[in-house]
Structures are given as C-alpha cells and as structure tokens.
N, C-alpha and C positions, 0 to 999 in steps of 0.2 A: 905516526905509530910507535916513535919510540918514548912520546909522554905517556902512554899506554902502557908499553912496554914497564918503566919505575914507577907507576903505579900498581900496576898488578905486582914485582916482587915489593916494593912499600908493605902493602897491605893485606896482601895475600901470599907473599916471601913464595911465590914462580917464578921462574925465570924466563919460559913462554909463554903462551897462551896453546891448547889442543889446537886440534884438526877445527875449522872452521870458526873456531872462534874469534877468531883475528877477521875473517871475512864480515865476522856481522859487527866489529867494533870497529873495524872502517865504512864499514857502509853507515850504522846509525850517527855516528863521529860528523861522516860529511852531511850528515840532516836528511838524509835519503831513509824516505819510508821503507821498513823492513821486514820481513817475515820471515823467519829464524826456523827450519826446521830439523831440530836437535832429536840423535835418542835420546831415551830416557839413561840420567847418570851423566851426558854428554857436557854438564857443568855450565846452563841457562841461563844461573844468575850473573856467574859474569862476565856474560857478555851484556848486559848493562851497568851493572854497580861500576867496572873500569872504565868508560866510557861517564856515567851523570856521574864519576868524582872528579875528571877532567873538566867539568862544566862547571859555569857556576850557576845557580838555581835546585830549584829541590824535581827531582824525576818522580814521578805517581806511577807507585804500580798497580794493578789490576788484577787480582786475585782471587780467584773462590776458594783456596787453600787454608784454612782459619791457621792450621798448623804449621801449614810451611811456611808464612806470613808471620806467624809466630819464633817460628826458628831462626830465619833470615833476617828477622831482625835482632833476636842476640847476636848472633852472629858478627853483623857488621857495631853494632854499640859494644861486642867485645873488642873490637881491632880502635877504637876510641870513634866510630863516624857513626854522627847522630843519624837512628831513625825512628818512624814510629809506624804502628798501625790501626787502624783504623775495620771496624768490623761490626757483628751486629752483636745486642746484648752488653755493650757499653753504656754507659749515661749519658744523656746530651750534656755533663759537665764536662765531663772527661772528653769527650768531641772536640768538644769546643775548648778545650786548652790543647790537645794534640794539634788541630788546626792554626789555632796561633801558637804556634811553635815553629809552628813551615811559615807563617808570614813572619816572625819576630824573632827566631832562635835558631836559625840555619840551618836547620837542618836539610839533609840532601836525599833521605826519601819518606814516602809516603808510599805504604803500602793499604791500600783499599781492598773492601769484597765491594764486587759489583753494583750492588743494592746500594752503596753510598752516594752513587753517581748520580740520582736523583732528587735525593735528597735536597733542602730552601735551605738548608744550614752550609751543606757544603758546592754548594752555587753559591751563595752569597758571600763565603769565602776564596773560589776559586779565584776571582777575579783579582784578589790580591798576591797571589801565588806566582811568586816569578818561578813556573815551571821548565824544564830544560828539554826534557822528554819523556814522552809519553809513553810505557811498558802496558803492553798486554801479555800477561800469562793463562797456560789452556784456551789460545787464540781459537781453537777449535768449538770453544763454547758457544762463537760468535755465530755459525753456522748453523740455520735447521734444520742443514743435511746432517750432522753434525751427532757423535751419539751422547752426547753430554751438552747440549743443545740450551742455551740461558737468556730467555729474552730480555735479560736486566743488558746485558753483551754490548745490545741492541744501542742504546742509551750513547754508547762509548765515540757513535761519530755525529750526537749533538756537540757532546764536550768538546769538538775538534772544532768545532767553528770558533768555540769561545780562544783556544789557539790559535792556534792557524797558520805557527811559525815554527809552531812542535812538531820534532818527526816523533813518528812510532813505532816500537818494537814490537812486534807480535812475535809472541812461540810458540810453539810446539810440539810435543814429540813424535805425534801420529796425525795426518792427513791424507786423504786420498786428492786425486786431482780435483773433484768440484769442489772439494772444500780448501782446497787451496788459493782456490780463484774466487770464490766466496769471501774465505778470511780479508782476501786484497779488497775485493768490489764494498763488504759492508765497512771497511775502515777507513773507506776512501782513502786510497791512497793515491796519491799524485800520476804514478808511475807503476807500474808491476815490477816487482821486485825479491823472487825469495835465493835464501840461500839453506842452500838443503846439501842434506848427508845422506848416501845410502844407507838406505835400512837393510840392507843387506849385515848380518852378520857371520861371517866366517868361523867365527871359535865356538860357534853355539851350537849342537845342535839340534835342530828339532826331530820329537818321537811321538806317538799316538800310540798308544798300549792298549787293545778292546782284551775288558776282561770284566767278569762275571764279579771277584773279588779283588774287590781296590785295596783292603788292608791289607792281605798279603803279600798282593804286588807291592806294594808302598816300600812294605818291610824290606822287599829284595831289593828293589833299585836302590832304597837309603844306604844298603849294608853292601852293594858295588860299586860304591863312589865313595870317595874317601875325601870329604871336603864339607863346607857351610851350607848348607839345606836350605831351601822358602817353600813353605808347606801349602797353598793356597788353596783353600774352602770357603761356602757362599755363606755359613752361618756359624753364630760365635760357640752355640754348642757344640757342632764341630770341633771346636778351636780345641777345647776343650778333652773331648772323646780321642781324637788321635791325638796328641802328646803320648796321654796317657797309653793310648795304645803303645807307641813309639820306644816310650822309657821301659814298661812290662816284657816289651822285647829288648833291652838294654842298647838302647838308643839314645845319649842325650836331647833334653826337648822341652820348651815353653809354647803354651801358646798365649795368643798377644789378638785382642780383640779392642774395637771404640769403646766398647762396658767398663774396662778395666779401670782401675784406681790411675792418676796420677804416677804414685809413686813405684805400682806397682810394676808399669808402662815402661818406666823409667830402667827400674831393675831389671828386667827381662834385654829387655834392648839393648842392654849395656854390657850384660854377661854374652848374649849370643855374638853383639859386636864384637871381644875381646876372647872370641874364641873357647869359651867355656862351655857353651852349650853347643853341638851340631844343628839341632833342626827346629828351624821358626815354624810354629803349625798356627796362621794367621789368615784372618780376612782380607779385603783390598786396604783396610784400615791400616794397616803393616806396610810401610814403606816410601812414603811421603818424606821428600830430604834425606832417608836411609842411604848414605851412599859408602858399600864396604863393598869392595872390588873384589874379592877371591871367593864369590855367590859360583860352588860348582854345578848347581841345582836346581834349579826349581821344579817344583811337582804341583799341577791343578788335581782333584781331588773332583772337583766342578768345573764344568765348560764355563766358563763365560758366553755372557750373550754379545759378543761381539768380538769381530777378529781386533779392532783396535785393545778393546781392552786388557787378551789376552797378549797380544805383541806390549805391550807396555807392563805386564806383570809379568812373562816368560824372559822382559829385557835385561832384568835385576839378575838373570847368570850371568859370572864371565867380561863383566866391566872391565876387569885387570889386560882384557884380549888373551888370556888360555885359554883354553878348550873348557867347557861347560854345557850343559846341558837342558834342554826344558820341556818336559814327560808332561803329556795331558795322556789322562787315564781315561776310559765311558768306556760306555757299556749304552744296553738299549733304554732303560730308564732314562739316561741322559736325551738322548733324543725327544722322549715324549711329557720332559719337565722342561725343555726349553722351548719349546711347540705351547705348552700351559703358560707356557708367564708370560706369551704374547698376550694371551685372556684375562688372566693379572694382572697385567704391566699397565691396562689399561680399559679399566672399569668402564662401565656402559655409562655415559654423559648423566641422563637421572640422578646416577648413583651418586659422581662424582658433586652436583648439586647439593644433592641432600646433604652431604660431607661439611660441602660449606657451609648451607644453614643451620646445623645442628654446628657446627665453628664458632658460628656470631652467637648461637644461642649461647653455649659453654665458658666466652667468654663472656657473657650480658653485655652484648657491646649492642646501641641501637642501628638502623639502618642509617646511611647518609656519615657515619661516624668513621672512626679508628686509622687514620691515617697516619703511617709510620710510627702506629702503636706497636710492643712488643711485649709478647705475652710467655710466661714461662706454659709452657706444656705437655700436659704429662698425657702422651697416648693411649696408653691400658687405662688407666682413670674414666678417659674422653669412652672409647670404647666400649669397656663395659655401662654408663651413661648411656648409651644413645644404638649398642647393642650393634656393634660395629666389629666387624670383619678385620684385624688389624694389616692384612697387607693391602684391604680395600681403601682404608683410612692414609696410607703412606706413601699408595700410587696416586690416589688422588691429591696427595696434600703436590704432589711432586707436576703434575698435569694444570692445577691451577696459580702455580712458580711458575710456570712457561706460559701462561696464558696474563699472566703479572697482576693476577691480584693480591699474594700473598707471599712471603716470601717462607719458607719451612726450615730450621737448623737442625740435622739431626742430632747433631754431638756439639752441644756447647759447651764446650771447659772452658769456665773461665776461669780467670785464677785468682785470688784474694789482693786486690789494691792496695795501695795507700798512696794520697797525696798531702802535703801540711798546710793547711790553708792558713796558716801567719807566717811572715816574715822570719828573718834568722833574729835579727835585732829581738821581734816579740817575744820570739821561743826562747832567746838566754834571758830576756825576763821572764819567761814561766818555770821556766829548768830552778830560777832560783830563788823565784818564790815556792816553790814544788816538789820539794827533795824528791820524796816518792818516786816521782815520774824521771828523774835527771842522769836514772844509772839505763832504763828503761827507751829514750831517746835518743840516749849517745850509743847502744844497742843498736837502736834502727841506721841513725847513720854511719854509724863503722861498717856495719853489714850490707848496705845502698847509696846509691846516689842518684841523686835527679829528682826529688822531693820537693822540691819550691816551682819546679817550672813542667814538672807533668806529672800521671800516676805512673807508679812503682810495683815491677811484679814482685808480689814478699813471698816467702814461705815459713810460715809461721811453726811448724815442727823445727825446721833450721835453725829459727832466732831459741826458741825452746832449749837444742842442744848445746847452741854458745853459750848462753844464760846458763846453763844445766838447772834450769826449771820443769813447769809443766806445761805440756803446751797449754792447758786452759787459764793460765795462768796470763800466761801473754793474751792471749782471747779478750782473759779480763781489763787489761792493759788499753788492747787496743778500742776497745768497742768502751772506756773511758775517756780516754782522750779526742775519741770521737766525739761522745757526748758533750766535753767539754769545747769543742770549734777548733781543735786545737790538729786535728789532723781528719780529712775523710776516710773512710774505713770501707771498701768492698770487699765483703767476705768470699771464699771461693766459691762458686757456684756451678754446679751439670747438671744441666736441664735442655733437653731443646727449648727452641725457638720459634714461637711463629711471629713475623711480624704480616701484618698490614700496606700491604702497596699501596692499594685505593681504596680509600670508604666502601665499607660494606655496604655490596648491591641485594637489593633482593633481590630472589631467584629468576625469578619471571625478566628480568634482564640479564643475564648474563650469559655469556658468550662462547663457546670455545671452538676457534677461527682453525679451520683445515690446517694450516702450519703447526696448532699448536694438539691437535686430534689425529683426522684423519690421515695426513698426509704423514703425519708422526708414525703412525701404528704401521704405515705402510714398509715405511725407512728400519722401523726394529724390525720385522716380520722379514724385511729383506737381511740386516746384518745377523737374527737366527740364523736363518737358510747356508748365512756362507761360513758360518762357527759347522752348523752340522757338517756341511760339505769338504770342511778343515777336515775333521774326523773320518770323515766315512771313505774316503780319496783315495786309494791305495794304488792309482798311478803316476802319481801329480807330486813332485818335490815338495816336501811340506815348506823349504824355504820359499822354491818360487811362484808357491802357494799365493805367500805374507806377502812377497815383494813383490805381485802381480794385481795384488786388492790396491796394495797403493797404489800402483800405476805406476812400478819403475819398469819398463822395458828391461828387453834385452837380456834376461835372465837365464842363468845356467841352474844344472843342479847339481846341490851343494853336495852331494856325493857322500853322506855323513845322515843323513836323516834315514829314520826307518825303511822307508821308501827307496831311496838311492842303497842302501844296505841291501835290501830285498830283489831290487837291480843284481848287483853284483852276482850273488844268491847263482841265480837266475846265468850268469856268465858271461851278462851285459858288458861291452866294452862301456865305462862313463864315456866318456869324448866320443862316443859314435851315434848314443844310446838315447839321447834326446832329440838327433834332426834326425835320426831312423821314425824314431815316435813320431813324431810330429807331419812328417810325410808320412804315414802309413795310417794316419786316425782322419789328416784328409785326403786320401783315395778313399777311405772305408765311409765316410760319407754318405755313397752311392754303394750301396751292396755289390759285390766283383765276390768269385770265386777262386775257390783257395787257387789253384792251377792258374789264376791270374796273374795272380798278385805280385810272382817273381818278378812277369816282364813289364808289367804298368809301376814297378817300383824301381827297374831298369838297377837292379843289386842281388848279387848270387844270396843262393836260398840260406849259405854258411851266415851271412850279416844279418838277414831280418831275421832267422826262424823264433833265435831265444826273445826277442821284443817281441815277437807275435804271439809264443807260450806265454810270457811275462802279462799280455794284458788281457788275454783269454781269462787265463787263469785265474786274473783279478778280476772278471766279468765287464773290464772296457768294451771289449767286442764279442760277437757274437755270431754263431749260425742262426738265420732266416727260416721259413720254414721250405724257402724253396735250393737250401743248404747254402747260401749269400754269404758270405761274413760282411757286417755292417758296425759302425759306431754305433753305443748305447746314447739315444736319447740323452 
C-alpha cells in the first residue's frame, strides 16, 4: 500500500485515501476484477488513477460522459500525466494520432466513449496497446435493468477476450442488487468482488413538500437555509425563469444548462464555486465532475423519472459531512406528468421506424451504406422538414441507440483544436522565410504544448487577449496556416451528432427486441411508480425508503426527514416507533377489531396508540365495513 500512498501524495497532494478508496485500490492493484459502489462525490477517479500510475502501460477508461472525460484529461495533464480522450465528433486523423500516441508516446490514460469499442480503427490499434487496467465508469449502463442502459457497453466483454490478463474496475454511484449482479456477469468477472459503502447519508435530511405554489415555497426554503444551493429543474426555459424569480426576491442566482456557451458556463460555475452567487438553477447537465463540498441545500422543482437519478442529484448536498437538506417539491400535476412521460418516452414502434427512415433521407444516405459515418444533426430543422414532434424524435433516437442502429450525442461541444503538420526543423525554416507568421507561431507555442504529437485544444479569444489583437485576426492566421498545411486547424463546433453504428437498413428489416423496447418500457414504468411512491408515502422514513430501494437491509429511521419529524410531533419515541410500526402493519394484514390490538401486540396502549393514530391519520391503516382495522393494499 505504501507505493500507492507515495503516488497519491506526489501527484494529488493527499496524505491518505478516503473511506473505501483504499480497499478498491488494493483490490484492483492485486489484479482482481472489482466493482466499486461509491456515492456521488466519493472520489471515484482516484481509485483507478493511482494504481494505474503504479503499473507499466496504459489504463483504458470507458465512460459515456464526454464533459467528465475532458475534465479528467485536463486535470491529469495539469499534473504532467499523459492522458488523451477519444469520442464522437473527432476526425479520423485526430483519433489515429491519439491511438498512435498510446502505442508509442508513453501515455498513461486513454479515455473512450463506449461506441468507439466497435470501430475497426480501435480494434486494429488495440493489439498494440500495453494495457494495464480496463476501467468501466457509470457501470450501471451495461445492465438492461439499469436506468441508463447503453448497448455499446455490452461490447466490453468482447474487448476482454483481447485482454485476457487485464483486470476490470467497474464503478457506479447507484445500483440495485439485481444490477450489481448483472454488471459482474456482463463484464465476465472471474470472481464476484464488490466493494461498497453504505448508501446512507446521515447528514442529509430528505424532505418532501406537497405544495400548489412551488415558487413561493422555493423562496421560503432558500431564505431559511444559510448556504450554497442547487435547484434542479427539467427544462432549460425554467432555469432562466426561476433564477430571475429568485433575483427579484433578493436572492443571488445563476441559471445553467447544456445550451449555454462555454464561456458563460465557465463564468457562472466559477462564481458559484467561489460563493459569489448563492443559488444555481440548473438542469441535470450541471454537476458532472463538480465537487463542491459545502452545498447546504438541493431542491428539486420537478421530480426525476427514477430514484437513481434523484439519489445522485440530491447527493450533491453535504459532501463535507455537515448538515444539508434535499427537498422535493411535489404537486398532483407531477404525478400526472410522470405517468404521461411513460407514453412520451416510448413512441409507437411504427413512429420510431418512421423517424429512422426520415433520418436516412435527411442525410441522403443510401440503404446499405453509412456505417461509422458521423453527421451534424439539427433536430429543429429535421422536425420541421418531416413534420415530427421534437420529443417523439428525441425519444425515438434513444430507442434506436439502444437497438444499436445509431448513436445520438445530444450536445457535442467540440472546442477548437490545432495540430502541427510539420516538424520543428521545418517549422523554424518556415518562420525564417515568413516573418509575418513568426510572432503568431511563437504565441501559439508559448501558450500551449504538445502540438507536434497530438491535437491541442485552443481558445481563440484567449490568444487574442494575449496578443492584444482582435479574435478575427487570430482566426485569419489560423486559417491561413491551415491552408499552407503548416497546421491542421479544426474550429470550434457545437452541434448534436448522429453516428451510424450499422449501415442504413430498409424499414422492413428493422427490429426492436423486447430488451430494447417492451421490457424496457415495463422497467421504466416501475421506476416512475417508485418515484411517485417516494413522494406520496407519508408513513415510511424517506432515507429508509431510498436505502431499501438500493437493497440495503437492516435500515433504521433517520429521525430527520419530514416523515420522522411528523412522527415526533405525534409523540412517538424514535427508538421504539419503527419496531412498533412494523409489528402493527404485519398484524393488520388480517383485519382486526380495535379492542383486540392491545392483546395481539402484547403491548400496553400507551406504547402503541400514538403509532396507531399516526398510521390512521396518514391513511396507512383504515377501518373496513365490519369496523375492523386493516392495512391499505
């Protein structure tokens, strides 16, 4: 363990690992296939980055989160650790250079989107990589029972055949017992090996507020909690509206969503991280890789469609171990919306096929062609051209992605990149002969490193500021050097992308297997109903409900959620309440007369009466036509 601690100190500056990190590091360091269940913000990246640095060779990290991929590569590079990322939207030349650097350039980390695993180029290069570890981030995506199943993850088992001696580290923040088993089976673990931490967050109070005026409730809650706040909403328009409402009520707030410019995101995120702004109103696009420990309040204005999503988002509160609150605001309309989402999320099969066919026509793609082709995709233009509803198209694309026909990247924010096509000697000669470009080339080389071995992300605005010239002049120089074949310049592009995983099929041959459509729809319905139950159950401790959902047994009431606080108001002793409640509910599975309860429970009335009254007040138990008390179905 000493060598890992030395690496941790040298590169990350920490004297020791957090709870559970050391167990995962030791397990994977011994060459054992390992599944790590770590809560959001638990420091997952350390568990593979440290042991990988202690081994010879390359660590391959598979993750669907491009933003997180870029962030981790940037962080590693800042520590002088060689890392590179490959994802949809890069040119073939960029990808080829990235892979060659992994073979010849002593790189330690290669981050890949899962769809890359099946490409011919990757498979050709894989046999030349010296791989020391295979990391599967967001590992729940491999399970068809998971809330974010991605078929491309299933190809990891095939990759393992090419890397027989290489251990796998799978990481996820949320997984039910069924999914835990499924992950290990689908990743072909040599032996079951799970390292997990309790999902319990004893410093986080879960609260559900039923209200018909969410905005007024939001103001009251934010003003009552002193500290940094995150407010989650489900669409971009609401982020702007709610942030404005907060500001009008004297509370500093920013809004954040995936459609903002890169500079705007950075500015807002930086000001929130530095406590210049109290509240961030955002979609779930906010938070990937954000580790702010002192968030005191997380409010959900709209219910997510799964307990997994809610648990992860709520878990951004109180990472410093101090008291924090996770509040869900709920109204009857939310229940209706959640149930409606089931139909919206699963358009009729015929409609999905119609979208697929129109997509091929939109790209002028012939049947039997297009495999691995990547297209810019304007969903608004597409819907207008073929008279589709935007949500129908969006959800159809997700279904087609699960069926492995294509990959849809909703927000591909690709920054500008530059790679020098000439070597240093040729470049020097060019500078001597072309004095007009000399100062600009020196500016590039002073501002960034690595141009001769890889494509380097650049910021034209920053270069303009450093040179004290206009951004237009920077673009002019870059384009001219690109034309002269001194550099390859790829300007910034922000557009959704469609990549065909298979050649275009005729509609009559399209298939949506049960695990992609029918079974998936049933699972989605179950997850939606679990969220509704969480919001509506007023007799089950919120924390206990969440823990039991994730298969954690022997749970206890938290004593701080709205349900537990309500019990206390009824005079129920916290230490006895749960045991009495369980015993009473078991007894009332068969209808019982009130005057029989005391003898059947074998407890005096003063012990059980307040629990009985609380259950009756909340509709958990009720008298039937024969005036016998029974438990609600």
